[in-house]
KOLFI-889426 format. One line per 3 residues: number of its first residue (from 1); for each residue y, x, z of N, C-alpha, C, O. Coordinates in steps of 0.001 Angstrom, whole numbers, plus 524288, in hexadecimal, padded with zeros to 5 digits. Atoms other than C-alpha are relative to their C-alpha. Layout:
BEGIN
NUM> Y/X/Z/Y/X/Z/Y/X/Z/Y/X/Z; ...
//
This chain:
BEGIN
1> 8045E/7FEED/7FCAD/7C642/05B7E/96660/7FCD0/8048C/7FE52/7FACA/8075C/801A7; 8031F/7FB87/80203/7BF61/06569/95DBA/802B8/80505/80137/80016/808E1/8025A; 7FD6D/7FB08/7FEFE/7CA01/06F9F/95FC8/7FF34/801FD/80587/7FEF3/806BA/8064C
4> 800B0/7FE48/7FAB7/7C81F/06FFC/96E64/7FA7A/8026B/80096/7F9D0/8063F/8036B; 80547/7FDF5/7FF9A/7B986/07249/96CCA/7FF49/80511/7FCE8/7FBC8/80811/7FE43; 800AD/7FB63/802E0/7BB35/07D20/962C1/80145/804AF/80330/7FE43/8086F/80314
7> 7FEB5/7FB3C/7FCF4/7C218/086A9/96BE6/7FC07/800BE/80486/7F9E7/80503/80526; 803B7/7FF71/7FBDF/7B96F/083FD/97793/7FA43/80134/7FE14/7F74C/803E8/800BA; 80509/7FECD/80264/7AD48/0844E/96EA8/7FF97/805AD/7FEA6/7FB95/80823/7FFA6
10> 8000A/7FA71/80193/7B12B/091CF/96953/7FFE3/80368/804D1/7FD2B/8075F/804CC; 80005/7FCDC/7FB4A/7B3CB/0970C/976EB/7FA60/8001C/80255/7F84A/80442/80397; 80510/80055/7FDC8/7A6C8/09227/97BFD/7FBB4/802EE/7FCC4/7F818/80552/7FEDD
13> 803A2/7FD57/8035D/79F90/09758/9700A/8005F/8061C/800C0/7FC5E/808BD/8012C; 7FF84/7FA5A/7FF3F/7A4F9/0A51D/971AE/7FE50/8020D/80566/7FC09/8063C/80615; 801A6/7FE84/7FA78/7A303/0A539/98060/7F99F/7FFE2/80070/7F745/80343/802ED
16> 8058E/800B6/7FFFA/794AE/0A085/97E66/7FD7D/8049F/7FD28/7F9BA/806CC/7FF38; 8021A/7FBB2/802C9/791E7/0AB12/9742D/800B4/8052D/80368/7FD31/80874/803AA; 7FF17/7FB57/7FCFA/79809/0B567/97D12/7FC2C/8006C/8046F/7F9D7/80493/8051B
19> 8035B/7FFDC/7FB63/7900F/0B1F0/9892C/7FA2D/8002D/7FE4D/7F6F6/80253/80128; 8053C/7FFA2/801DC/78391/0B038/980F0/7FEC9/8058A/7FE83/7FA85/80777/7FF9F; 800CA/7FA78/80155/7851E/0BDD5/97BB1/7FF8E/8036C/8048D/7FCA6/80741/80476
22> 80041/7FD29/7FB12/7874F/0C2CF/98956/7FA92/7FF63/80296/7F862/8031B/804B6; 8053B/8011A/7FD7F/77A9E/0BC5E/98E2B/7FB96/8033A/7FD18/7F7EC/80530/7FF82; 8041B/7FD29/802D7/772A9/0C2CD/98386/80117/805F4/7FF61/7FE7D/808B7/7FC6D
25> 7FE6A/7FA60/7FFFB/7795B/0D028/985E5/80107/80206/7FA63/7FF90/80668/7F90F; 7FE5C/7FE2A/8054A/77E7E/0D0D4/977D8/80573/801CD/80055/808FF/7FEE2/801BF; 7FAD1/7FDE2/7FFBC/789D6/0D9DF/9770D/80356/7FE37/7FB8E/80198/7FDA0/7F71D
28> 7FC06/801A7/803CA/795E1/0D59C/9701F/80309/804BC/7FE2F/80515/80791/8017C; 7FCF7/7FBB0/8016F/79C63/0DFBD/9679E/805ED/7FF4E/8013D/807FC/7FAF9/800DE; 7FA67/8004A/7FE7D/7AA72/0E2D4/96BC0/80168/7FC45/80436/805A7/7FA05/80456
31> 7FF2E/803E5/7FB7C/7A8E9/0DA96/97804/8049C/801DF/8034C/80760/7FE83/80558; 7FBB3/7FE6C/7FCC7/7B2D6/0E2CF/97F32/8053A/7FEBD/7FD76/8091D/7FE4A/80041; 7FB25/80216/802A3/7BD33/0DEE2/97500/7FFFF/7FA56/7FFB5/803FB/7F7D9/800BE
34> 8003D/805C2/800DB/7B873/0D126/9726A/800BA/7FCBC/804C9/802BC/7F863/8045A; 7FFA7/80322/7FB61/7B7FF/0CC98/98078/80494/8019A/803A5/80421/801F3/8086B; 7FB4D/7FF0F/7FCDB/7C580/0D008/984AD/8039E/7FB53/7FF9D/802E2/7F84B/7FBF4
37> 7FCD4/804C5/7FFE1/7CFEA/0C5B7/9879B/8033C/7FF6A/7FB2B/80444/7FAE0/7F9F5; 7FD4F/80137/804D4/7D7A0/0C7A1/97AFB/7FC5E/7FDA0/7FBD3/7FE28/7FB02/7F835; 80420/80240/803BC/7CB0D/0C3E9/9739D/7FFB3/7FA1E/80112/7FEDC/7F70E/7FD75
40> 8003E/80598/7FED2/7CB2C/0B6DC/97AB1/804BA/7FD61/7FDA0/80438/7F935/7FB49; 7FB6E/8023D/802A2/7D913/0B455/97636/7FF3D/7FFA4/7F9F0/80046/7FBA9/7F772; 80129/80003/805D2/7D558/0B83F/96848/7FC38/7FC0C/7FE65/7FD13/7F961/7FA7D
43> 803CC/803AC/80190/7C956/0B003/9680E/8019E/7FA6C/80069/80084/7F748/7FCF0; 7FE33/80535/7FF4E/7CF71/0A3E4/96D7F/80448/7FEB7/7FBED/8049B/7FA4C/7FA0E; 7FC0D/800A0/80438/7DAF1/0A5E4/963DD/7FD72/7FEE8/7FACA/7FF5E/7FBAD/7F7CB
46> 802AA/80124/80503/7D155/0A656/95878/7FDDA/7FA5C/7FFEA/7FE03/7F7AD/7FBEE; 80230/8054B/8000D/7CAF7/099B9/95CF2/8045B/7FBF0/7FF2C/803D3/7F827/7FC42; 7FBA6/803D0/800B1/7D816/092E8/95E3D/80249/8004F/7FA64/803DB/7FC53/7F835
49> 7FE33/7FF6C/8053E/7DC56/09867/95126/7FC90/7FCFA/7FC10/7FE88/7FA48/7F89A; 803B8/802D6/8033F/7CFF0/09315/94AA0/800AE/7FA2C/800CE/80083/7F735/7FD06; 7FF7F/80587/7FF10/7D1DC/08610/9510B/80530/7FE28/7FD6A/80568/7F9D2/7FB58
52> 7FAFE/80175/80235/7E02F/08601/94C5E/7FF74/7FF9A/7FA06/8017B/7FBE4/7F7BC; 80087/80015/805B7/7DC8E/08911/93E30/7FC09/7FB50/7FEA6/7FD0D/7F87B/7FAE6; 803A2/8043B/801B7/7D0E6/07F64/93DD7/8020D/7FA80/800F9/800A6/7F6CE/7FE3B
55> 7FE2D/8055E/7FECB/7D82F/07409/9440E/805E7/7FF2A/7FE8D/80845/7FB24/7FFB6; 7FA5A/80013/8013C/7E5DA/07722/93ED0/80368/7FEE9/804C7/8072D/7FBEF/80492; 7FD12/80088/7FB2F/7EAB2/07815/94CC8/80335/80496/80108/8012F/808B8/8026E
58> 7FC80/7FBA0/7FFB2/7F69A/0807C/94D74/800CD/8021E/80587/8022A/806AD/8063C; 7FF97/7FE2F/7FADD/7F6F0/08105/95C15/7FB5A/80395/801C5/7FC14/8074E/804BA; 8047E/7FC9E/7FF23/7E927/086BA/95CD3/8008A/80524/7FCDA/7FEC0/80940/7FE97
61> 7FF36/7FB45/802E1/7ECE5/09052/9524A/8041C/8036C/8027E/803A2/80833/8023F; 7FC38/7FCD5/7FD49/7F8C4/094BE/959DC/7FDA9/8029B/804D0/7FE70/80742/805C1; 80289/7FE22/7FB6D/7F109/09625/9663C/7FC16/80459/7FED3/7FBD1/8085F/80172
64> 8041E/7FC13/801DA/7E621/09D66/95F48/80280/804CE/7FDF8/800A6/8091B/7FF10; 7FD4F/7FB44/801E0/7EF63/0A670/95881/8024E/80327/80417/80218/807F3/803CE; 7FDD0/7FD30/7FB77/7F629/0A9FC/96513/7FBA5/802C2/80307/7FC34/80759/8045B
67> 8044A/7FD75/7FD46/7E92B/0AC92/96BF4/7FD55/804B5/7FD29/7FC0F/808CE/7FF55; 80204/7FBED/80361/7E3D0/0B42A/96086/80366/804C2/7FFCA/80181/80927/80047; 7FC62/7FBD7/8003D/7EFD1/0BC42/95F5B/800AC/802FA/8050F/80156/807BD/8050A
70> 7FFCA/7FD19/7FB0C/7F086/0BF39/96DE1/7FAF7/802DA/800E5/7FB11/8071C/80320; 804BE/7FD37/7FF65/7E230/0C2B5/96DB9/8002A/80542/7FCE1/7FE8C/80954/7FEDE; 7FF7A/7FB3F/8030C/7E4DC/0CC82/962A4/803D9/803AE/80280/802E7/80864/8029F
73> 7FC08/7FCE0/7FDBF/7F0F1/0D15B/96960/7FDDD/802F0/804D0/7FE7E/807AC/80562; 801CB/7FD80/7FB4B/7EA7B/0D3C3/97647/7FB5E/8039F/7FF18/7FAD0/80798/801BF; 80415/7FC28/8013B/7DE3C/0D9C4/97027/8024B/80518/7FDF9/80080/8095E/7FF43
76> 7FDD2/7FB4E/80240/7E6FA/0E2EA/96878/802C1/80364/80404/8031D/80822/80352; 7FD5D/7FCD6/7FC23/7EE4E/0E724/97482/7FCB4/801BD/804AC/7FDB2/805EC/806D3; 80322/7FE81/7FBA7/7E41D/0E766/97F1B/7FAC1/80227/7FEC6/7F907/805C9/80168
79> 80549/7FE13/80161/7D6E5/0E96F/9789E/80070/804B6/7FC85/7FE10/808BB/7FDAA; 7FFE3/7FBE0/803CA/7DA85/0F1ED/96CF3/804BB/8037B/80063/80502/80768/7FDA0; 7FB42/7FD45/7FF2D/7E7C4/0F6DB/9717F/802AE/80179/7FADA/80444/805F5/7FA25
82> 7FDAB/7FF2D/804DF/7ED49/0F55A/963DD/805E1/7FFC5/80024/8088C/802CE/7FD89; 7FA53/8005F/7FF76/7FAF7/0F0E6/967CC/8013E/7FE3E/805B0/7FDE6/7FCE6/808DF; 7FE87/8018F/7FA82/802C1/0EDC4/973D1/801EB/7FA74/7FFEC/80322/7F852/7FBC9
85> 7FE6B/8054F/7FF54/8068A/0E08A/97904/80609/7FFDC/80046/8081D/800A9/80488; 7FA7B/800DE/80014/814D3/0DEA1/9753D/8016F/7FAC7/7FE13/7FE46/7F858/7FB64; 7FE6F/8054D/80149/81C23/0D242/97321/7FF83/7FE51/7FA77/7FDFE/7F9D8/7F992
88> 80062/801B9/80544/81C7F/0D23F/96441/7FA9E/7FE59/7FE7C/7FA10/7FB02/7FB12; 80539/80217/8019A/80DDE/0D0A7/9637B/7FEFA/7FA93/80197/7FC38/7F7B6/7FEE1; 800A3/8055D/7FE31/80E6B/0C447/96B5E/802E4/7FC13/7FC5A/800E3/7F7E4/7FB15
91> 7FD33/80375/803C8/818D4/0BE70/9625B/7FD1F/7FFD4/7FAC3/7FCF5/7FBD8/7F813; 80341/7FFF2/804E9/8107F/0C2BA/956EE/7FB98/7FC2A/80074/7FAD7/7F923/7FCCB; 8044B/803A1/7FF05/804D6/0BB1D/95C82/801D9/7FA45/7FF7C/7FFA1/7F70E/7FCAD
94> 7FDE8/8059C/8000D/80CD3/0AED5/95EC0/8022E/7FE93/7FAEF/8016E/7FA20/7F945; 7FDF2/8010C/80515/813C8/0AFCF/951E1/7FB87/7FEDD/7FC19/7FBB8/7FB03/7F939; 804A5/80135/8034A/806D2/0B0B8/94AA4/7FD43/7FB0A/80111/7FB3F/7F879/7FD89
97> 8024C/804DF/7FE5E/801B2/0A571/9527D/8033E/7FB52/7FDB5/80106/7F77E/7FBD3; 7FCA5/8041F/80269/80D12/09D0D/94DFD/7FF35/7FF85/7F9F5/7FF55/7FB44/7F7B8; 80115/7FFF4/805F7/80A6B/0A10B/93FA0/7FAA0/7FD90/7FF3A/7FA02/7FA83/7FB90
100> 8051D/80260/80088/7FC00/09D5F/94188/8003C/7FA42/800CC/7FD9E/7F73B/7FE21; 7FF80/805B9/7FF11/8001B/09053/94734/80229/7FD41/7FB5B/8004F/7F915/7F9D8; 7FDB2/801F6/8049E/808C0/08E1A/93B83/7FC55/7FFB3/7FB57/7FCCB/7FC47/7F7FE
103> 803A9/7FFC0/8044C/7FDB6/091CA/9326F/7FC3F/7FB31/80012/7FA52/7F980/7FC00; 803E5/80476/7FF9C/7F51F/0866F/93797/80248/7FAD7/7FDF1/7FFA7/7F814/7FB03; 7FDBC/80520/80172/7FE43/07AE0/93580/804D5/80043/7FCA0/80691/7FC3F/7FAA1
106> 7FB4F/7FF41/802F7/80A04/0807A/92E75/80488/7FCDD/80266/807E1/7FAE2/7FF91; 7FC11/80345/7FD93/81291/079A6/93850/803E1/80345/8036C/80873/803C3/80202; 7FC8E/7FD31/7FC66/8182C/081D6/94396/7FE38/805C2/80081/7F9B0/8071D/7FFA6
109> 8010F/7FAB8/7FE66/8191B/09016/94719/80154/80444/7FC3F/800CB/808D5/7FDA8; 7FECE/7FC00/803C5/81D61/0972B/93ABA/804F7/80325/801AF/804EF/807F2/801FE; 7FB3A/7FD48/7FEBE/82B42/09A19/93EB5/7FF73/802F3/8051E/80145/80762/80581
112> 800F6/7FD79/7FB2C/8273F/09D37/94CAD/7FCE2/80529/7FF81/7FE16/80932/801D4; 8037A/7FB56/800D7/81C91/0A683/9481B/8030D/8046D/7FD3C/8027D/80906/7FE86; 7FD10/7FBC7/8028E/825DF/0AD8E/93ED8/803E0/80259/80364/80499/8071A/8034C
115> 7FC37/7FD90/7FC40/8303D/0AF21/9492A/7FD36/8039F/803E6/7FF25/807E5/804F6; 802A2/7FC87/7FC6B/8267B/0B4AA/952B8/7FDFD/804F8/7FD56/7FDEC/80926/7FFB7; 8018D/7FB4B/802AF/82156/0BDE3/9489A/804AB/803CD/7FEDF/80407/80891/7FEE3
118> 7FB64/7FCCD/800AE/82F3F/0C29D/945D6/80187/80262/80515/80314/806EF/80531; 7FEF9/7FD70/7FAF6/8316C/0C48E/95471/7FC22/80446/80120/7FD9B/80845/8035D; 803DE/7FBF2/7FF6E/824B1/0CC37/954A8/8014B/804E9/7FCEF/8009A/80944/7FEDA
121> 7FE99/7FB82/80334/82955/0D4DE/94979/804BC/802F6/80278/804F6/807C4/80275; 7FB9A/7FD25/7FD5D/8362A/0D79D/950A9/7FE10/802E4/8049D/7FFC8/8074A/80584; 801E4/7FD83/7FB67/82EC3/0DAC2/95CF5/7FCB5/804D3/7FEC5/7FCE7/808AB/801A7
124> 80351/7FB74/8016B/82537/0E3FA/9562D/802FB/80436/7FD99/801E7/808C9/7FE9C; 7FD19/7FC23/802CE/82F03/0EABD/94DA5/805A1/80117/801E1/808D7/8037B/7FF37; 7FAAE/7FF76/7FDFB/83AE7/0EA67/95668/8017C/805A2/800C6/805EE/80706/7FF91
127> 7FEBD/7FABA/7FF35/83A28/0F8C0/959F2/80141/802E1/7FB07/80431/806AE/7FB2D; 7FE6C/7FD8B/80532/83AE1/0FC70/94B5A/80462/7FD79/7FD94/8073A/8002E/7FACE; 7FBF2/802FE/802C2/84460/0F1D1/946D3/8051C/8009D/802E3/80929/80199/8007D
130> 7FAC9/7FFE5/7FD2B/84E8E/0F1F8/951AC/80348/804CE/7FF59/80808/80425/7FEFE; 7FCDB/7FB56/80114/85326/10004/94FBE/802E9/7FF8C/7FA9A/80742/8017C/7F9EB; 7FD7F/80095/8053D/85604/0FC71/94189/804BF/7FC7E/80060/808E8/7FD79/7FE2B
133> 7FB98/8038F/7FF58/85E39/0F102/945AA/80457/8025A/8036E/808EF/8013D/8028D; 7FBCF/7FD98/7FC93/8655F/0F8FA/95063/8032A/8038C/7FCDA/807E7/803B9/7FDAB; 7FC93/7FC9E/8035A/869BE/102EA/9462E/8036F/7FD0B/7FC54/807F9/7FE72/7FB94
136> 7FCA1/802AB/803C6/86E60/0F8F9/93C48/80322/7FBA0/80217/8077D/7FADC/80034; 7FD27/804B7/7FE3F/8729B/0ECF0/943CE/80220/800C9/8057A/80566/7FDA4/80710; 7FDA3/7FECA/7FB1A/87592/0F2C6/9512B/80015/7FBBA/803E7/7FCA9/7FB8D/80746
139> 7FF59/803E8/7FBD6/879FC/0E725/95900/7FC3B/7FB82/7FF31/7FBE8/7F831/802A9; 803DD/80449/800CC/86F8E/0DDFD/9533C/7FBFD/80030/80444/7FA3C/7FC14/8060C; 80430/7FFBE/7FC34/865CD/0E311/95D0A/80171/7FD68/8053B/7FDFB/7FBF7/8083E
142> 7FE44/8026F/7FB5F/86E49/0DD6D/96804/7FF77/7FA44/7FF84/7FE87/7F796/80366; 7FF78/805CB/800BE/86ED6/0CFEC/96236/7FB1C/7FDA4/7FD36/7FB75/7F90C/7FBD5; 80494/801E8/802F4/86143/0CE14/95B96/7FD94/7FB6C/8030D/7FB75/7F800/8006C
145> 80255/804B6/7FD83/85C90/0C453/96633/802EA/7FAFE/7FE7A/800B4/7F6BD/7FED6; 7FD0E/804D7/801A0/86735/0BAE9/96167/7FD63/7FD99/7FB27/7FDDC/7F8E6/7FA43; 802D1/80214/80490/85F2D/0B972/95504/7FBD0/7FC30/80211/7FB4B/7F7DC/8000B
148> 803FE/80362/7FDF3/8540E/0B3D4/95D19/80224/7FB2C/80294/7FFD9/7F6F4/8024E; 7FD2B/80481/7FDA5/85D7C/0AB30/9648E/80186/7FC2C/7FBAF/80090/7F77D/7FC2A; 7FE17/80338/80456/8632D/0A602/957E2/7FBBB/7FD30/7FD45/7FC6B/7F899/7FC05
151> 8047A/80288/80286/855FE/0A315/95196/7FDAD/7FC1F/803D1/7FC03/7F7EE/80224; 801C0/803DA/7FC39/851B6/09C82/95E33/80313/7FB55/8003F/800EE/7F708/80038; 7FC2C/80473/7FFF5/85DB3/093EE/95EBD/7FF30/7FC85/7FB0B/7FF12/7F7B8/7FB47
154> 800A8/802CD/804E0/85BAC/0907F/95058/7FAC2/7FC99/80043/7FACB/7F808/7FEC1; 804E7/802F7/7FF92/84D54/08C5A/952DE/8005D/7FBAF/803F8/7FDFB/7F796/8032A; 7FFD1/803F8/7FBF2/850AB/084B8/95F10/803CD/7FB5C/7FE74/80295/7F6CB/7FF57
157> 7FC39/8044E/800CE/85CBE/07D1F/95A71/80132/7FE6D/7FA3A/802DE/7FA08/7F936; 7FDDE/80137/8055B/85F3F/07DC3/94BCF/7FB92/7FF18/7FC1C/7FC86/7FC9D/7F819; 80467/800A1/803A4/851BD/07E09/94530/7FDE6/7FA75/80092/7FC89/7F8CC/804E0
160> 801F4/80560/80001/84D6E/0704C/94178/7FA40/7FFF5/80018/7F7EF/802CD/7FCFC; 80552/8006D/7FFEF/83FA0/06CBF/9450A/7FDDF/7FC5A/7FBBF/8002C/7F859/7FA69; 80219/802F4/804A4/8370C/067B9/93A2F/7FC98/7FBBB/80196/7FA8B/7F8EB/7FE44
//
């Protein structure tokens, strides 16, 4: 019961402070950056992450990590124009969220997080790594998706659940 009140209490607290400052005509520094939609994702993500750490709730930690990561990602691409929105950044956010989930209860998410981070590394560095493979292995570039298929079949049918 307490966890449901924490999130709604934090949201109401911040909204109340915001509207109170507006009524007294107090300017908020960096308001043009703080009150953009990625900040809402970031703030809600931090609240969920705090709730996940304090209550040892791995689902709140996962949700909070995804929201925080997406808030940072969208701020970096839309507000600050630091990077572009390409697919490896999304797998990075989700992979880190799985590792944060694993960090809370040491139960699930470690292998999934590592696999997603490896996929992210391949996506980010593919333009630099693939020419090296093309020169040395030649035909490997035609059949590299088979490695994903083989690992997927292994996880689905041969890996024993614990």
